[in-house]
PyMOL commands that place a pseudoatom at each C-alpha (Angstrom):
pseudoatom trace, name=CA, resn=MET, resi=1, chain=A, elem=C, hetatm=0, pos=[-47.898, 42.182, -18.581]
pseudoatom trace, name=CA, resn=PHE, resi=2, chain=A, elem=C, hetatm=0, pos=[-46.974, 38.349, -17.630]
pseudoatom trace, name=CA, resn=THR, resi=3, chain=A, elem=C, hetatm=0, pos=[-46.110, 39.592, -14.050]
pseudoatom trace, name=CA, resn=SER, resi=4, chain=A, elem=C, hetatm=0, pos=[-47.909, 42.913, -13.477]
pseudoatom trace, name=CA, resn=GLU, resi=5, chain=A, elem=C, hetatm=0, pos=[-51.181, 41.781, -14.660]
pseudoatom trace, name=CA, resn=ILE, resi=6, chain=A, elem=C, hetatm=0, pos=[-51.287, 38.107, -13.797]
pseudoatom trace, name=CA, resn=ALA, resi=7, chain=A, elem=C, hetatm=0, pos=[-54.546, 38.608, -11.947]
pseudoatom trace, name=CA, resn=LEU, resi=8, chain=A, elem=C, hetatm=0, pos=[-56.216, 39.726, -15.245]
pseudoatom trace, name=CA, resn=TRP, resi=9, chain=A, elem=C, hetatm=0, pos=[-55.238, 36.642, -17.272]
pseudoatom trace, name=CA, resn=TRP, resi=10, chain=A, elem=C, hetatm=0, pos=[-54.723, 33.780, -14.801]
pseudoatom trace, name=CA, resn=GLN, resi=11, chain=A, elem=C, hetatm=0, pos=[-57.164, 31.017, -15.388]
pseudoatom trace, name=CA, resn=PRO, resi=12, chain=A, elem=C, hetatm=0, pos=[-57.898, 28.848, -12.268]
pseudoatom trace, name=CA, resn=ASP, resi=13, chain=A, elem=C, hetatm=0, pos=[-58.354, 25.217, -12.800]
pseudoatom trace, name=CA, resn=PRO, resi=14, chain=A, elem=C, hetatm=0, pos=[-60.356, 23.107, -10.298]
pseudoatom trace, name=CA, resn=LEU, resi=15, chain=A, elem=C, hetatm=0, pos=[-57.976, 20.261, -10.830]
pseudoatom trace, name=CA, resn=PHE, resi=16, chain=A, elem=C, hetatm=0, pos=[-54.917, 22.157, -9.660]
pseudoatom trace, name=CA, resn=ARG, resi=17, chain=A, elem=C, hetatm=0, pos=[-56.378, 24.776, -7.033]
pseudoatom trace, name=CA, resn=ILE, resi=18, chain=A, elem=C, hetatm=0, pos=[-53.521, 26.616, -5.189]
pseudoatom trace, name=CA, resn=THR, resi=19, chain=A, elem=C, hetatm=0, pos=[-55.397, 26.574, -1.849]
pseudoatom trace, name=CA, resn=ALA, resi=20, chain=A, elem=C, hetatm=0, pos=[-58.584, 24.663, -0.735]
pseudoatom trace, name=CA, resn=GLY, resi=21, chain=A, elem=C, hetatm=0, pos=[-60.756, 27.959, -1.204]
pseudoatom trace, name=CA, resn=GLY, resi=22, chain=A, elem=C, hetatm=0, pos=[-59.384, 28.315, -4.868]
pseudoatom trace, name=CA, resn=ASP, resi=23, chain=A, elem=C, hetatm=0, pos=[-56.675, 30.274, -6.634]
pseudoatom trace, name=CA, resn=GLY, resi=24, chain=A, elem=C, hetatm=0, pos=[-57.641, 33.752, -5.226]
pseudoatom trace, name=CA, resn=LYS, resi=25, chain=A, elem=C, hetatm=0, pos=[-56.144, 36.827, -6.956]
pseudoatom trace, name=CA, resn=LEU, resi=26, chain=A, elem=C, hetatm=0, pos=[-52.456, 36.208, -7.893]
pseudoatom trace, name=CA, resn=ALA, resi=27, chain=A, elem=C, hetatm=0, pos=[-49.832, 38.958, -7.816]
pseudoatom trace, name=CA, resn=PHE, resi=28, chain=A, elem=C, hetatm=0, pos=[-46.089, 39.207, -8.310]
pseudoatom trace, name=CA, resn=GLU, resi=29, chain=A, elem=C, hetatm=0, pos=[-43.924, 41.223, -6.138]
pseudoatom trace, name=CA, resn=PRO, resi=30, chain=A, elem=C, hetatm=0, pos=[-41.468, 42.146, -8.726]
pseudoatom trace, name=CA, resn=GLY, resi=31, chain=A, elem=C, hetatm=0, pos=[-37.680, 41.993, -8.550]
pseudoatom trace, name=CA, resn=PRO, resi=32, chain=A, elem=C, hetatm=0, pos=[-35.120, 39.226, -7.936]
pseudoatom trace, name=CA, resn=SER, resi=33, chain=A, elem=C, hetatm=0, pos=[-36.307, 38.557, -4.193]
pseudoatom trace, name=CA, resn=GLY, resi=34, chain=A, elem=C, hetatm=0, pos=[-39.974, 38.950, -4.957]
pseudoatom trace, name=CA, resn=ARG, resi=35, chain=A, elem=C, hetatm=0, pos=[-42.784, 36.574, -4.556]
pseudoatom trace, name=CA, resn=LEU, resi=36, chain=A, elem=C, hetatm=0, pos=[-45.769, 35.278, -6.201]
pseudoatom trace, name=CA, resn=ILE, resi=37, chain=A, elem=C, hetatm=0, pos=[-48.616, 35.376, -3.866]
pseudoatom trace, name=CA, resn=THR, resi=38, chain=A, elem=C, hetatm=0, pos=[-52.359, 34.898, -3.952]
pseudoatom trace, name=CA, resn=ARG, resi=39, chain=A, elem=C, hetatm=0, pos=[-54.911, 36.814, -1.974]
pseudoatom trace, name=CA, resn=CYS, resi=40, chain=A, elem=C, hetatm=0, pos=[-57.842, 34.494, -1.177]
pseudoatom trace, name=CA, resn=ASP, resi=41, chain=A, elem=C, hetatm=0, pos=[-61.541, 35.827, -0.782]
pseudoatom trace, name=CA, resn=ASN, resi=42, chain=A, elem=C, hetatm=0, pos=[-61.375, 35.356, 2.961]
pseudoatom trace, name=CA, resn=GLY, resi=43, chain=A, elem=C, hetatm=0, pos=[-58.557, 37.917, 3.088]
pseudoatom trace, name=CA, resn=GLU, resi=44, chain=A, elem=C, hetatm=0, pos=[-55.660, 35.541, 3.730]
pseudoatom trace, name=CA, resn=THR, resi=45, chain=A, elem=C, hetatm=0, pos=[-52.481, 35.562, 1.669]
pseudoatom trace, name=CA, resn=PHE, resi=46, chain=A, elem=C, hetatm=0, pos=[-50.645, 32.603, 0.628]
pseudoatom trace, name=CA, resn=GLU, resi=47, chain=A, elem=C, hetatm=0, pos=[-47.048, 32.669, -0.837]
pseudoatom trace, name=CA, resn=ILE, resi=48, chain=A, elem=C, hetatm=0, pos=[-46.963, 30.478, -3.971]
pseudoatom trace, name=CA, resn=GLY, resi=49, chain=A, elem=C, hetatm=0, pos=[-43.285, 30.845, -4.383]
pseudoatom trace, name=CA, resn=ARG, resi=50, chain=A, elem=C, hetatm=0, pos=[-40.172, 33.193, -4.536]
pseudoatom trace, name=CA, resn=ILE, resi=51, chain=A, elem=C, hetatm=0, pos=[-38.557, 34.773, -7.606]
pseudoatom trace, name=CA, resn=THR, resi=52, chain=A, elem=C, hetatm=0, pos=[-35.110, 33.252, -8.169]
pseudoatom trace, name=CA, resn=VAL, resi=53, chain=A, elem=C, hetatm=0, pos=[-34.482, 34.784, -11.613]
pseudoatom trace, name=CA, resn=TRP, resi=54, chain=A, elem=C, hetatm=0, pos=[-35.694, 38.196, -12.619]
pseudoatom trace, name=CA, resn=GLU, resi=55, chain=A, elem=C, hetatm=0, pos=[-34.583, 39.383, -16.231]
pseudoatom trace, name=CA, resn=PRO, resi=56, chain=A, elem=C, hetatm=0, pos=[-37.787, 41.519, -17.392]
pseudoatom trace, name=CA, resn=GLY, resi=57, chain=A, elem=C, hetatm=0, pos=[-38.479, 40.742, -21.069]
pseudoatom trace, name=CA, resn=LYS, resi=58, chain=A, elem=C, hetatm=0, pos=[-36.131, 37.733, -21.170]
pseudoatom trace, name=CA, resn=ARG, resi=59, chain=A, elem=C, hetatm=0, pos=[-36.537, 35.193, -18.275]
pseudoatom trace, name=CA, resn=LEU, resi=60, chain=A, elem=C, hetatm=0, pos=[-38.287, 34.667, -14.976]
pseudoatom trace, name=CA, resn=VAL, resi=61, chain=A, elem=C, hetatm=0, pos=[-38.019, 31.781, -12.534]
pseudoatom trace, name=CA, resn=PHE, resi=62, chain=A, elem=C, hetatm=0, pos=[-39.912, 31.345, -9.553]
pseudoatom trace, name=CA, resn=GLY, resi=63, chain=A, elem=C, hetatm=0, pos=[-40.982, 28.445, -7.178]
pseudoatom trace, name=CA, resn=TRP, resi=64, chain=A, elem=C, hetatm=0, pos=[-44.512, 27.098, -7.250]
pseudoatom trace, name=CA, resn=ARG, resi=65, chain=A, elem=C, hetatm=0, pos=[-46.163, 25.199, -4.415]
pseudoatom trace, name=CA, resn=HIS, resi=66, chain=A, elem=C, hetatm=0, pos=[-49.841, 24.554, -3.452]
pseudoatom trace, name=CA, resn=ALA, resi=67, chain=A, elem=C, hetatm=0, pos=[-51.138, 25.128, 0.021]
pseudoatom trace, name=CA, resn=ASN, resi=68, chain=A, elem=C, hetatm=0, pos=[-51.218, 21.593, 0.704]
pseudoatom trace, name=CA, resn=PHE, resi=69, chain=A, elem=C, hetatm=0, pos=[-47.426, 20.846, -0.128]
pseudoatom trace, name=CA, resn=ALA, resi=70, chain=A, elem=C, hetatm=0, pos=[-45.282, 19.958, 2.778]
pseudoatom trace, name=CA, resn=PRO, resi=71, chain=A, elem=C, hetatm=0, pos=[-42.741, 22.668, 3.638]
pseudoatom trace, name=CA, resn=ASP, resi=72, chain=A, elem=C, hetatm=0, pos=[-39.967, 20.907, 1.688]
pseudoatom trace, name=CA, resn=GLN, resi=73, chain=A, elem=C, hetatm=0, pos=[-42.064, 20.446, -1.384]
pseudoatom trace, name=CA, resn=SER, resi=74, chain=A, elem=C, hetatm=0, pos=[-41.983, 22.882, -4.300]
pseudoatom trace, name=CA, resn=THR, resi=75, chain=A, elem=C, hetatm=0, pos=[-42.005, 22.780, -8.051]
pseudoatom trace, name=CA, resn=GLU, resi=76, chain=A, elem=C, hetatm=0, pos=[-40.292, 25.522, -10.239]
pseudoatom trace, name=CA, resn=VAL, resi=77, chain=A, elem=C, hetatm=0, pos=[-41.579, 27.456, -13.255]
pseudoatom trace, name=CA, resn=GLU, resi=78, chain=A, elem=C, hetatm=0, pos=[-39.269, 29.061, -15.796]
pseudoatom trace, name=CA, resn=VAL, resi=79, chain=A, elem=C, hetatm=0, pos=[-40.682, 31.529, -18.258]
pseudoatom trace, name=CA, resn=SER, resi=80, chain=A, elem=C, hetatm=0, pos=[-38.740, 32.588, -21.380]
pseudoatom trace, name=CA, resn=PHE, resi=81, chain=A, elem=C, hetatm=0, pos=[-39.735, 35.581, -23.584]
pseudoatom trace, name=CA, resn=GLU, resi=82, chain=A, elem=C, hetatm=0, pos=[-38.262, 35.573, -27.022]
pseudoatom trace, name=CA, resn=PRO, resi=83, chain=A, elem=C, hetatm=0, pos=[-38.964, 38.175, -29.859]
pseudoatom trace, name=CA, resn=VAL, resi=84, chain=A, elem=C, hetatm=0, pos=[-40.291, 36.575, -33.006]
pseudoatom trace, name=CA, resn=GLY, resi=85, chain=A, elem=C, hetatm=0, pos=[-40.840, 39.266, -35.507]
pseudoatom trace, name=CA, resn=ALA, resi=86, chain=A, elem=C, hetatm=0, pos=[-43.342, 41.731, -33.970]
pseudoatom trace, name=CA, resn=GLU, resi=87, chain=A, elem=C, hetatm=0, pos=[-44.441, 39.199, -31.295]
pseudoatom trace, name=CA, resn=THR, resi=88, chain=A, elem=C, hetatm=0, pos=[-43.076, 37.537, -28.364]
pseudoatom trace, name=CA, resn=ARG, resi=89, chain=A, elem=C, hetatm=0, pos=[-42.959, 33.660, -27.750]
pseudoatom trace, name=CA, resn=VAL, resi=90, chain=A, elem=C, hetatm=0, pos=[-43.661, 32.929, -24.267]
pseudoatom trace, name=CA, resn=SER, resi=91, chain=A, elem=C, hetatm=0, pos=[-42.269, 29.537, -23.189]
pseudoatom trace, name=CA, resn=ILE, resi=92, chain=A, elem=C, hetatm=0, pos=[-42.913, 27.915, -19.853]
pseudoatom trace, name=CA, resn=GLU, resi=93, chain=A, elem=C, hetatm=0, pos=[-41.338, 25.006, -18.276]
pseudoatom trace, name=CA, resn=HIS, resi=94, chain=A, elem=C, hetatm=0, pos=[-42.984, 23.833, -14.998]
pseudoatom trace, name=CA, resn=ARG, resi=95, chain=A, elem=C, hetatm=0, pos=[-40.688, 21.386, -13.512]
pseudoatom trace, name=CA, resn=ALA, resi=96, chain=A, elem=C, hetatm=0, pos=[-39.865, 19.129, -10.469]
pseudoatom trace, name=CA, resn=TRP, resi=97, chain=A, elem=C, hetatm=0, pos=[-43.279, 17.463, -10.405]
pseudoatom trace, name=CA, resn=ASP, resi=98, chain=A, elem=C, hetatm=0, pos=[-41.371, 14.260, -10.043]
pseudoatom trace, name=CA, resn=THR, resi=99, chain=A, elem=C, hetatm=0, pos=[-40.498, 15.389, -6.543]
pseudoatom trace, name=CA, resn=ILE, resi=100, chain=A, elem=C, hetatm=0, pos=[-44.211, 15.511, -5.560]
pseudoatom trace, name=CA, resn=PRO, resi=101, chain=A, elem=C, hetatm=0, pos=[-45.316, 12.036, -4.689]
pseudoatom trace, name=CA, resn=GLN, resi=102, chain=A, elem=C, hetatm=0, pos=[-47.950, 10.413, -6.994]
pseudoatom trace, name=CA, resn=ARG, resi=103, chain=A, elem=C, hetatm=0, pos=[-50.248, 9.805, -4.002]
pseudoatom trace, name=CA, resn=HIS, resi=104, chain=A, elem=C, hetatm=0, pos=[-50.191, 13.548, -3.214]
pseudoatom trace, name=CA, resn=ALA, resi=105, chain=A, elem=C, hetatm=0, pos=[-53.634, 15.336, -3.552]
pseudoatom trace, name=CA, resn=ALA, resi=106, chain=A, elem=C, hetatm=0, pos=[-52.124, 17.966, -6.178]
pseudoatom trace, name=CA, resn=ARG, resi=107, chain=A, elem=C, hetatm=0, pos=[-51.214, 14.975, -8.391]
pseudoatom trace, name=CA, resn=HIS, resi=108, chain=A, elem=C, hetatm=0, pos=[-54.486, 13.163, -8.057]
pseudoatom trace, name=CA, resn=GLY, resi=109, chain=A, elem=C, hetatm=0, pos=[-52.874, 10.008, -8.206]
pseudoatom trace, name=CA, resn=PHE, resi=110, chain=A, elem=C, hetatm=0, pos=[-51.754, 10.648, -11.840]
pseudoatom trace, name=CA, resn=PRO, resi=111, chain=A, elem=C, hetatm=0, pos=[-48.656, 8.900, -13.111]
pseudoatom trace, name=CA, resn=GLU, resi=112, chain=A, elem=C, hetatm=0, pos=[-45.953, 11.337, -14.313]
pseudoatom trace, name=CA, resn=PRO, resi=113, chain=A, elem=C, hetatm=0, pos=[-46.814, 11.619, -17.861]
pseudoatom trace, name=CA, resn=VAL, resi=114, chain=A, elem=C, hetatm=0, pos=[-50.464, 12.373, -17.136]
pseudoatom trace, name=CA, resn=THR, resi=115, chain=A, elem=C, hetatm=0, pos=[-49.669, 14.920, -14.528]
pseudoatom trace, name=CA, resn=LEU, resi=116, chain=A, elem=C, hetatm=0, pos=[-47.190, 16.743, -16.865]
pseudoatom trace, name=CA, resn=GLN, resi=117, chain=A, elem=C, hetatm=0, pos=[-49.851, 16.724, -19.653]
pseudoatom trace, name=CA, resn=ARG, resi=118, chain=A, elem=C, hetatm=0, pos=[-52.596, 18.201, -17.339]
pseudoatom trace, name=CA, resn=VAL, resi=119, chain=A, elem=C, hetatm=0, pos=[-50.259, 20.850, -16.022]
pseudoatom trace, name=CA, resn=ALA, resi=120, chain=A, elem=C, hetatm=0, pos=[-49.234, 21.805, -19.692]
pseudoatom trace, name=CA, resn=ASP, resi=121, chain=A, elem=C, hetatm=0, pos=[-53.036, 22.013, -20.510]
pseudoatom trace, name=CA, resn=TRP, resi=122, chain=A, elem=C, hetatm=0, pos=[-53.469, 24.322, -17.541]
pseudoatom trace, name=CA, resn=TRP, resi=123, chain=A, elem=C, hetatm=0, pos=[-50.631, 26.701, -18.663]
pseudoatom trace, name=CA, resn=ARG, resi=124, chain=A, elem=C, hetatm=0, pos=[-51.981, 26.577, -22.171]
pseudoatom trace, name=CA, resn=THR, resi=125, chain=A, elem=C, hetatm=0, pos=[-55.363, 27.731, -21.177]
pseudoatom trace, name=CA, resn=SER, resi=126, chain=A, elem=C, hetatm=0, pos=[-53.908, 30.701, -19.075]
pseudoatom trace, name=CA, resn=LEU, resi=127, chain=A, elem=C, hetatm=0, pos=[-51.366, 31.749, -21.804]
pseudoatom trace, name=CA, resn=ALA, resi=128, chain=A, elem=C, hetatm=0, pos=[-54.339, 31.684, -24.375]
pseudoatom trace, name=CA, resn=LYS, resi=129, chain=A, elem=C, hetatm=0, pos=[-56.145, 34.257, -21.981]
pseudoatom trace, name=CA, resn=LEU, resi=130, chain=A, elem=C, hetatm=0, pos=[-52.828, 36.223, -21.770]
pseudoatom trace, name=CA, resn=ARG, resi=131, chain=A, elem=C, hetatm=0, pos=[-52.635, 36.430, -25.415]
pseudoatom trace, name=CA, resn=THR, resi=132, chain=A, elem=C, hetatm=0, pos=[-56.321, 37.520, -25.622]
pseudoatom trace, name=CA, resn=ARG, resi=133, chain=A, elem=C, hetatm=0, pos=[-55.558, 40.279, -23.199]
pseudoatom trace, name=CA, resn=LEU, resi=134, chain=A, elem=C, hetatm=0, pos=[-52.526, 41.422, -25.159]
for i in range(1, 134): cmd.bond("trace and resi %d" % i, "trace and resi %d" % (i + 1))
show_as sticks, trace
zoom trace
């Protein structure tokens, strides 16, 4: 559900919009060489990142970039799935924000700790929606 139905639980955040027009409709192309893309309302497609680790039910790692990142700028998201009784714990580490300059529009001039807190809040909101869908 994390990958196949991301468009149903993803919660856009105006602070961290993927493209200038918003987040569009996210979709994973599954598999170890798949991509995370978004289809914008105007019909354009933007590649957010490539999948680098594809271990269904265990681990997923993919690149994450906003449309206004330079070609050499990217962050990385690692998602771990861990069985806990009858449920699954989903843990996310969204790293490499320190490689994006503080003055960059995606960071809004926030220092590192504030950027990380805002990104964590953003993921928490989306994961709460995923939990509701489940």
